[in-house]
C-alpha positions as CSV (number, residue, x, y, z in Angstrom):
1,M,-48.2,-16.1,2.5
2,N,-46.7,-19.5,3.0
3,D,-44.6,-21.1,0.3
4,P,-46.5,-24.2,-0.9
5,G,-43.2,-26.0,-1.3
6,M,-42.5,-25.7,2.4
7,N,-44.8,-28.6,3.2
8,D,-43.5,-30.8,0.3
9,P,-41.3,-33.6,1.8
10,R,-39.3,-33.6,-1.4
11,S,-38.5,-29.9,-0.9
12,N,-37.4,-30.5,2.7
13,D,-35.2,-33.4,1.6
14,A,-33.6,-31.3,-1.1
15,A,-32.9,-28.5,1.4
16,A,-31.4,-31.0,3.9
17,T,-29.2,-32.5,1.1
18,F,-28.0,-29.1,0.2
19,E,-27.2,-28.2,3.8
20,D,-25.3,-31.5,4.2
21,H,-23.0,-30.4,1.3
22,R,-22.9,-26.7,1.9
23,R,-19.6,-26.5,3.7
24,L,-18.0,-28.7,1.0
25,L,-19.3,-26.4,-1.7
26,V,-18.0,-23.3,0.0
27,G,-14.7,-25.0,0.3
28,A,-14.6,-25.8,-3.4
29,A,-15.6,-22.2,-4.4
30,Y,-13.1,-20.7,-1.9
31,R,-10.2,-22.7,-3.4
32,L,-11.2,-21.6,-6.9
33,L,-11.8,-17.9,-6.1
34,G,-9.5,-17.2,-3.2
35,S,-12.4,-15.2,-1.7
36,H,-14.7,-16.4,1.1
37,S,-17.3,-13.7,0.3
38,D,-17.3,-14.6,-3.4
39,A,-17.5,-18.3,-2.5
40,E,-20.6,-17.7,-0.3
41,D,-22.2,-15.8,-3.2
42,V,-21.5,-18.6,-5.6
43,V,-23.0,-21.2,-3.2
44,Q,-26.1,-19.1,-2.9
45,E,-26.5,-19.3,-6.7
46,V,-26.0,-23.0,-6.5
47,W,-28.8,-23.2,-4.0
48,I,-31.1,-21.3,-6.3
49,R,-30.4,-23.7,-9.1
50,W,-30.6,-26.8,-6.9
51,S,-34.0,-25.7,-5.6
52,T,-35.5,-25.8,-9.1
53,V,-34.6,-29.4,-9.8
54,D,-36.2,-32.6,-8.6
55,A,-33.5,-33.9,-6.3
56,S,-34.9,-37.4,-6.4
57,T,-33.8,-37.6,-10.0
58,I,-30.1,-36.9,-9.1
59,D,-28.2,-40.1,-8.4
60,E,-25.1,-38.4,-7.1
61,P,-26.0,-35.1,-5.3
62,R,-22.3,-34.5,-4.3
63,A,-21.0,-34.7,-7.8
64,Y,-23.9,-32.8,-9.2
65,L,-23.5,-29.9,-6.7
66,L,-19.7,-29.8,-7.1
67,T,-20.2,-29.6,-10.8
68,I,-22.6,-26.7,-10.5
69,T,-20.3,-24.9,-8.0
70,T,-17.3,-25.4,-10.2
71,R,-19.0,-24.0,-13.3
72,L,-20.4,-21.0,-11.5
73,A,-17.1,-20.3,-9.8
74,L,-15.2,-20.4,-13.1
75,N,-17.8,-18.0,-14.5
76,R,-17.3,-15.7,-11.5
77,L,-13.5,-16.0,-12.0
78,R,-13.8,-14.9,-15.6
79,Q,-15.9,-11.9,-14.5
80,L,-13.4,-10.9,-11.8
81,R,-10.4,-11.2,-14.2
82,T,-10.7,-7.7,-15.6
83,R,-11.1,-6.3,-12.0
84,R,-8.0,-8.2,-10.9
85,E,-6.0,-7.0,-13.9
86,S,-6.6,-3.4,-12.9
87,Y,-6.0,-4.1,-9.2
88,V,-3.5,-1.8,-7.5
89,G,-0.5,-3.8,-6.5
90,P,-0.4,-7.6,-5.9
91,W,-3.6,-9.4,-5.3
92,L,-3.7,-11.9,-2.4
93,P,-6.5,-14.2,-1.3
94,E,-9.0,-13.3,1.4
95,P,-8.1,-14.8,4.8
96,V,-10.6,-16.6,7.1
97,S,-10.2,-16.8,10.8
98,S,-9.9,-20.3,12.3
99,D,-11.6,-19.3,15.5
100,P,-15.2,-20.5,15.5
101,R,-16.2,-17.4,17.6
102,D,-15.3,-15.2,14.7
103,D,-17.3,-16.4,11.7
104,G,-19.0,-19.6,12.7
105,A,-17.8,-23.1,13.2
106,A,-18.2,-24.0,9.5
107,A,-16.0,-21.2,8.4
108,A,-13.5,-22.1,11.1
109,E,-13.3,-25.7,9.8
110,L,-13.0,-24.4,6.3
111,A,-10.1,-22.1,7.3
112,D,-8.3,-25.1,8.9
113,D,-8.5,-27.0,5.6
114,V,-7.2,-24.3,3.3
115,S,-3.9,-22.7,4.1
116,M,-3.0,-19.3,2.8
117,A,0.2,-20.8,1.2
118,M,-1.9,-23.2,-0.8
119,L,-4.4,-20.5,-1.9
120,I,-1.4,-18.4,-3.1
121,V,-0.1,-21.3,-5.1
122,L,-3.5,-22.0,-6.6
123,E,-3.6,-18.4,-7.7
124,S,-0.7,-19.1,-10.0
125,L,-2.6,-21.9,-11.9
126,S,-4.8,-21.4,-14.9
127,P,-8.5,-21.5,-14.0
128,L,-9.0,-25.0,-15.6
129,E,-5.8,-26.3,-13.9
130,R,-7.1,-25.0,-10.6
131,A,-10.5,-26.5,-11.1
132,A,-9.2,-29.9,-12.2
133,F,-6.8,-30.1,-9.3
134,V,-9.4,-29.1,-6.7
135,L,-12.0,-31.5,-7.9
136,A,-9.6,-34.4,-8.5
137,D,-7.1,-34.1,-5.6
138,V,-9.0,-32.2,-2.9
139,F,-12.4,-33.8,-3.4
140,G,-11.4,-37.1,-5.0
141,M,-13.7,-36.9,-8.0
142,P,-12.9,-39.5,-10.7
143,S,-11.5,-38.1,-14.0
144,G,-14.7,-38.9,-15.8
145,E,-16.8,-36.8,-13.5
146,V,-14.2,-34.0,-13.5
147,A,-14.3,-34.1,-17.3
148,G,-18.0,-33.7,-17.3
149,A,-17.8,-30.8,-14.8
150,L,-15.2,-29.0,-17.0
151,D,-16.6,-30.1,-20.4
152,R,-13.2,-31.6,-21.3
153,S,-12.1,-35.1,-22.2
154,P,-10.8,-37.4,-19.4
155,A,-7.3,-37.3,-21.1
156,A,-7.4,-33.5,-21.1
157,V,-8.3,-33.5,-17.4
158,R,-5.5,-35.9,-16.5
159,Q,-3.1,-33.5,-18.3
160,L,-4.5,-30.5,-16.4
161,V,-4.2,-32.3,-13.1
162,H,-0.6,-33.4,-13.9
163,R,0.4,-29.8,-14.8
164,A,-1.2,-28.5,-11.6
165,R,0.4,-31.1,-9.4
166,S,3.9,-30.4,-10.9
167,H,3.5,-26.7,-10.4
168,I,2.3,-27.0,-6.8
169,E,5.1,-29.4,-6.0
170,A,7.6,-27.0,-7.4
171,R,6.2,-24.1,-5.3
172,Q,6.2,-26.1,-2.0
173,P,8.6,-25.1,0.8
174,R,11.9,-27.1,0.7
175,T,11.4,-28.0,4.4
176,V,8.2,-28.0,6.4
177,V,8.4,-27.1,10.1
178,D,5.8,-28.2,12.6
179,T,3.1,-26.0,14.1
180,A,5.1,-25.2,17.3
181,R,8.2,-24.2,15.4
182,H,6.2,-22.1,12.9
183,R,4.6,-20.2,15.8
184,E,8.0,-19.7,17.5
185,V,9.6,-18.2,14.4
186,T,6.5,-16.1,13.8
187,E,6.7,-14.7,17.4
188,R,10.4,-13.9,16.8
189,F,9.5,-12.1,13.5
190,L,6.7,-10.1,15.2
191,A,8.9,-9.1,18.2
192,A,11.8,-7.9,16.0
193,A,9.5,-6.0,13.6
194,T,7.5,-4.2,16.3
195,N,10.5,-3.4,18.5
196,G,12.6,-2.1,15.7
197,D,15.2,-4.8,16.4
198,L,17.4,-4.8,13.3
199,A,19.6,-7.6,14.5
200,G,16.6,-9.7,15.4
201,L,15.1,-9.2,11.9
202,V,18.4,-10.1,10.3
203,A,18.5,-13.3,12.3
204,V,15.0,-14.4,11.6
205,L,14.7,-13.4,7.9
206,S,16.2,-15.6,5.1
207,P,18.7,-13.5,3.1
208,D,16.5,-14.0,0.0
209,V,13.1,-13.4,1.8
210,T,10.2,-12.1,-0.3
211,L,7.6,-9.7,1.0
212,V,4.2,-9.3,-0.8
213,T,1.7,-6.8,0.4
214,D,-1.9,-6.3,-0.7
215,G,-3.4,-2.9,0.0
216,G,-5.8,-2.8,-2.9
217,G,-5.0,0.9,-3.4
218,V,-6.8,1.7,-0.2
219,R,-4.0,1.2,2.4
220,R,-0.2,1.7,2.1
221,A,1.5,-1.3,0.5
222,A,4.3,-2.0,-1.9
223,L,3.2,-2.1,-5.5
224,R,5.5,-5.0,-6.3
225,P,7.0,-7.9,-4.3
226,I,10.1,-6.9,-2.4
227,H,13.1,-9.3,-2.5
228,S,16.0,-9.7,-0.1
229,A,16.2,-9.2,3.7
230,D,17.9,-5.8,3.4
231,K,15.0,-4.3,1.2
232,V,12.3,-6.0,3.3
233,I,13.8,-4.6,6.5
234,R,14.0,-1.1,5.1
235,W,10.4,-1.3,3.9
236,L,9.2,-2.6,7.3
237,F,11.0,0.1,9.2
238,G,10.0,2.8,6.7
239,V,6.3,1.9,7.1
240,M,6.2,1.3,10.8
241,G,8.4,4.3,11.6
242,R,6.3,6.9,9.7
243,R,5.3,9.7,11.9
244,D,1.8,9.8,10.4
245,A,1.3,6.0,10.8
246,E,-1.7,5.1,12.9
247,P,-0.7,3.3,16.2
248,V,-1.2,-0.5,16.0
249,T,-1.2,-3.3,18.4
250,A,-0.2,-6.8,17.3
251,R,-1.4,-10.2,18.3
252,L,-1.0,-13.8,17.1
253,Q,-4.1,-15.5,15.8
254,V,-4.8,-18.8,14.0
255,V,-5.9,-17.8,10.5
256,N,-6.4,-20.3,7.7
257,G,-5.1,-23.0,10.0
258,E,-1.8,-21.4,10.9
259,T,-0.4,-18.8,13.2
260,A,-0.6,-15.4,11.7
261,V,0.1,-11.8,12.9
262,V,-3.0,-9.6,13.1
263,L,-2.5,-5.8,13.5
264,D,-5.2,-3.8,15.0
265,T,-5.9,0.0,15.1
266,A,-8.5,2.0,17.0
267,E,-10.6,1.8,13.9
268,G,-10.4,-2.0,13.5
269,I,-8.2,-4.5,11.9
270,D,-5.3,-3.1,9.9
271,S,-3.8,-6.2,8.3
272,V,-3.1,-9.9,8.5
273,W,0.5,-11.1,8.0
274,F,1.4,-14.7,7.1
275,V,5.0,-16.0,7.2
276,T,6.4,-19.0,5.5
277,V,9.2,-20.7,7.5
278,E,12.0,-22.7,5.9
279,D,15.1,-23.9,7.6
280,D,14.0,-22.1,10.8
281,R,13.9,-18.7,9.0
282,V,11.2,-16.6,7.3
283,S,11.4,-17.1,3.6
284,E,8.2,-15.4,2.5
285,V,5.9,-12.8,4.1
286,H,2.4,-12.1,2.8
287,A,0.4,-9.2,4.2
288,I,-3.2,-8.5,3.4
289,R,-4.1,-4.9,4.2
290,N,-7.1,-4.3,1.9
291,P,-10.0,-3.7,4.3
292,D,-12.4,-5.3,1.8
293,K,-10.6,-8.7,2.4
294,L,-10.6,-8.6,6.2
295,G,-14.3,-9.1,6.9
296,A,-13.8,-12.8,8.1
297,I,-11.2,-11.7,10.7
298,T,-12.1,-10.3,14.1
């Protein structure tokens, strides 16, 4: 049976308006949740709500849809909080491939817009700080509209944004290298790690490097961040040198807009590794091994 609303021009206009904003809404939810799959679920809920309103009565569809997305994402974040508190080891965001052949052109564009480094910093904010920053700084919503979306006063929103900006600025790398230099250092790190080159790793790692691995209790990973080059090297060699370790092949791939290391096994993707480069050396390594988070990588 045909849906009677399918022939309603207003319904068609509402669907077109939603599709025009869909990528933006997924981007907002992804920044708030750190999970592309959860972001897609939230945006599907937004569509269900949007489809029940008369879109012709909405003066600013963009602000309206961002408001709904933000509120639903914050609700989802609260629901996920208990799960994350009981998560085995560190929790890292879900990566998204920047190759349009992998998960569609829209997802590729989204990945280019949202670096893993920024997602990790956003994870350290409170939910309201995170939402206020995303709406105000990323999507340029006026403080009055952000206040309405978060059910807070404009003054409170300005304070939330100020705290978020200060925290993000404090967590930014001291020096930012260009794309070519970042890829070069990543290649050196990969070559040294896979070849068991101790001198090469010592040369490429900062003495105070930090390694964070997310296995979700499913795959082997450190239960806490590992600090210092000596300890990171011992962990890398210990894991890669295990006799029972499954053979892996390594490749460089653009993920979340930057060059990352993807490890593959005969069964599929093993992990995605991101490196932060400061002063031409690796200062941080983040490895996502939880298979539940690798669905947007091929």
